[in-house]
C-alpha positions in Angstrom: 78.4 -21.8 110.3 76.7 -19.2 112.0 73.6 -17.3 111.5 75.3 -14.3 110.2 77.3 -16.1 107.8 74.3 -18.3 106.6 72.3 -14.9 106.1 74.8 -13.5 104.0 75.0 -16.4 102.0 71.5 -16.4 101.3 71.6 -12.7 100.6 74.5 -13.3 98.1 72.5 -16.2 96.6 69.2 -14.0 96.1 71.3 -11.4 94.7 72.9 -13.6 92.3 69.6 -15.0 91.2 68.1 -11.7 91.0 70.9 -10.6 88.9 70.7 -13.8 86.8 67.0 -13.2 86.3 67.4 -9.8 85.4 69.9 -10.4 82.8 67.6 -13.3 81.2 64.6 -10.8 81.1 66.9 -8.1 79.3 68.1 -10.6 76.8 64.3 -11.8 76.1 63.2 -8.2 75.5 66.4 -7.9 73.0 65.4 -10.9 71.3 61.9 -9.8 71.1 63.0 -6.3 69.6 65.5 -7.9 67.4 63.8 -10.9 65.8 60.0 -11.1 66.6 59.3 -7.4 66.0 60.6 -7.6 62.1 58.8 -10.7 61.6 55.5 -9.3 62.8 56.2 -6.4 60.7 56.9 -8.5 57.6 53.7 -10.8 58.6 51.7 -7.3 58.8 53.1 -6.2 55.6 52.3 -9.6 53.8 48.7 -9.5 55.4 48.1 -6.0 53.8 49.5 -7.1 50.5 47.3 -10.1 50.6 44.3 -7.8 51.4 45.4 -5.5 48.6 45.5 -8.4 46.4 42.1 -9.8 47.4 40.7 -6.4 46.8 42.4 -6.2 43.4 41.0 -9.6 42.4 37.7 -8.6 43.6 37.7 -5.5 41.5 39.0 -7.6 38.4 36.5 -10.1 38.8 33.8 -7.3 39.0 35.5 -5.8 36.0 35.2 -9.1 34.1 31.5 -9.7 35.4 30.7 -6.1 33.6 32.8 -7.1 30.7 30.5 -10.3 30.3 27.5 -8.5 30.7 28.5 -5.8 28.1 29.6 -8.8 25.8 26.2 -10.5 26.4 24.4 -7.2 25.5 26.3 -6.4 22.5 25.6 -10.0 21.5 21.8 -9.3 21.8 22.1 -6.0 19.9 24.0 -7.9 17.2 21.5 -10.5 17.0 18.5 -8.0 17.1 20.4 -5.8 14.5 20.7 -9.0 12.4 16.9 -9.8 12.5 16.2 -6.2 11.6 18.5 -6.1 8.7 16.9 -9.6 7.6 13.4 -7.9 7.7 14.7 -4.6 6.1 16.0 -7.0 3.3 12.8 -9.0 3.1 10.8 -5.7 2.9 13.1 -4.6 0.1 12.6 -7.6 -1.6 8.8 -7.3 -1.3 8.9 -3.6 -2.4 11.0 -4.4 -5.5 8.4 -7.0 -6.4 5.8 -4.7 -6.0 7.8 -2.0 -8.1 8.4 -4.6 -10.9 4.6 -5.5 -10.8 3.6 -2.0 -11.1 6.2 -1.4 -13.9 4.5 -4.5 -15.6 1.0 -3.0 -15.2 2.2 0.4 -16.2 3.5 -1.2 -19.3 0.3 -3.2 -20.2 -1.9 -0.3 -19.3 0.4 1.8 -21.5 0.2 -0.8 -24.5 -3.6 -1.0 -23.9 -3.8 2.8 -23.9 -1.6 2.8 -27.2 -3.9 0.2 -28.8 -6.9 2.3 -27.7 -5.7 5.3 -29.2 -4.7 3.6 -32.4 -8.4 2.3 -32.4 -9.9 5.9 -31.7 -7.5 7.1 -34.5 -9.1 4.5 -36.9 -12.6 5.4 -35.6 -12.1 9.2 -36.1 -10.6 8.5 -39.3 -13.8 6.3 -40.6 -16.2 8.3 -38.8 -17.5 10.3 -41.9 -17.4 6.9 -43.8 -20.6 5.9 -41.7 -23.4 6.1 -43.9 -27.1 6.4 -42.9 -28.8 3.1 -43.7 -32.2 3.5 -42.2 -34.4 5.7 -39.8 -37.0 4.2 -37.6 -39.8 6.6 -36.2 -41.9 5.3 -33.2 -44.6 7.7 -31.5 -45.8 8.3 -28.0 -49.0 9.2 -26.6 -49.2 13.0 -25.3 -47.3 13.6 -22.1 -46.1 9.9 -22.1 -42.5 8.4 -22.1 -43.8 4.7 -22.2 -43.4 2.7 -25.2 -46.7 1.2 -26.8 -47.0 -2.1 -28.3 -46.8 -0.7 -31.9 -43.6 1.1 -31.1 -42.0 -2.2 -29.5 -43.0 -4.1 -32.9 -41.3 -1.4 -34.8 -38.1 -1.4 -33.1 -38.1 -5.3 -33.1 -38.2 -5.3 -36.9 -35.6 -2.7 -37.1 -33.1 -4.4 -34.8 -33.6 -7.6 -36.3 -31.8 -6.3 -39.4 -28.8 -5.0 -37.7 -27.9 -7.1 -34.9 -25.7 -9.4 -37.2 -23.7 -6.7 -38.5 -20.6 -5.4 -36.8 -19.8 -1.9 -38.2 -22.8 0.2 -37.0 -23.9 2.6 -34.8 -27.3 4.0 -33.6 -28.5 7.6 -33.0 -31.7 7.8 -30.8 -33.1 11.2 -30.6 -36.2 12.2 -28.7 -39.0 14.9 -29.6 -41.9 16.6 -28.5 -44.6 18.7 -29.8 -45.0 22.4 -28.8 -47.3 22.0 -25.9 -45.9 23.0 -22.6 -42.5 24.5 -21.4 -39.5 24.3 -23.2 -37.7 22.9 -20.4 -40.4 20.4 -19.6 -40.3 19.4 -23.4 -36.4 18.8 -23.1 -37.0 16.3 -20.1 -39.7 14.7 -21.6 -38.0 14.1 -24.8 -34.9 13.0 -23.1 -37.1 10.1 -21.2 -38.6 8.9 -24.5 -35.1 8.5 -26.1 -33.9 6.8 -22.8 -36.9 4.6 -22.9 -35.9 3.2 -26.6 -32.6 2.8 -25.4 -33.6 0.7 -22.4 -35.7 -1.5 -24.7 -32.7 -1.9 -27.2 -30.1 -3.0 -24.7 -32.4 -5.1 -22.3 -34.6 -6.9 -24.8 -32.0 -6.9 -28.0 -28.7 -6.7 -26.1 -27.6 -3.9 -28.2 -24.1 -2.7 -26.9 -24.5 0.5 -25.3 -21.4 1.8 -26.9 -23.1 1.5 -30.2 -26.0 4.0 -29.1 -25.7 8.0 -28.9 -28.9 9.5 -27.3 -30.1 12.8 -27.2 -33.6 14.6 -26.2 -34.1 17.7 -28.3 -37.7 18.7 -27.0 -39.8 20.6 -29.5 -37.1 21.4 -31.8 -36.9 20.0 -35.3 -40.9 19.3 -35.7 -41.6 16.9 -38.7 -45.2 18.0 -38.9 -47.4 21.4 -38.3 -47.8 21.6 -34.2 -51.0 23.8 -35.1 -52.7 20.5 -36.1 -53.6 17.7 -33.8 -52.1 15.1 -36.3 -49.1 17.2 -36.8 -48.6 17.2 -32.9 -48.9 13.5 -32.9 -46.2 13.0 -35.3 -43.9 15.4 -33.6 -44.2 13.2 -30.3 -41.8 10.9 -31.5 -38.2 8.9 -31.2 -36.1 8.8 -34.2 -33.7 5.9 -34.3 -31.3 6.4 -37.1 -29.0 3.3 -38.3 -25.4 4.1 -39.8 -23.1 1.6 -41.1 -19.5 1.8 -42.0 -19.0 1.9 -45.7 -15.9 0.0 -46.3 -15.7 1.1 -49.8 -14.8 4.7 -48.7 -11.2 6.0 -48.9 -9.9 5.9 -45.2 -11.5 2.7 -44.3 -10.5 1.1 -47.5 -6.8 2.1 -47.0 -7.3 0.8 -43.1 -8.5 -2.6 -44.6 -5.8 -2.8 -47.0 -3.0 -1.7 -44.7 -4.3 -4.6 -42.2 -4.2 -7.4 -45.0 -0.8 -6.6 -45.8 
């Protein structure tokens, strides 16, 4: 075989090789376009769906987390509301108890008041039945309101006769002579009456509720103020003892009514 023939043969083989290679490359590209590309497209679609699913799951988890927080907060509020309700019930119970106690106190006070009014009614009804038992007169030095020894002795004797009695009242009235101003004499006479009351309550424990006291100044003199002895007699305190006469009409009726 000559060189020309060999050259031609080489060219022919090269051509066949190139044609075969070209044919194979075109087939590969067609395969890639027909098979690989759709697979890649599906993979891309699946990856996107997976990403979307992951995002949705993330949002769902966030929503659940927020729901849990709201539920926890609601539980806290419910517990707090329960505690407040318990406190309110306790306060209502205490208020009711206080109201009941106040009502009981009011009922007791009303009963005491009713009894007191009944007692006052009895006292008023029997007031005119108190009769004068005795009058004790004690004298004071000029311008003074201090009890003398003789005055205390007189009061001791007078009180000794009445302290064992129950139904009695005392009227203590203070007086002066005409010397000095009218207002000054009123003040001095009141001081003298107060001194007698103080002695009766502190030394003989006479209940103050049984004593009525008044200073009358130079009014109602018992002697002539123009004489020295008359003025001495007018510087006085009169203690009048009144006792309830149980034999009188209203008092007797009250006694009979209480015994029925």
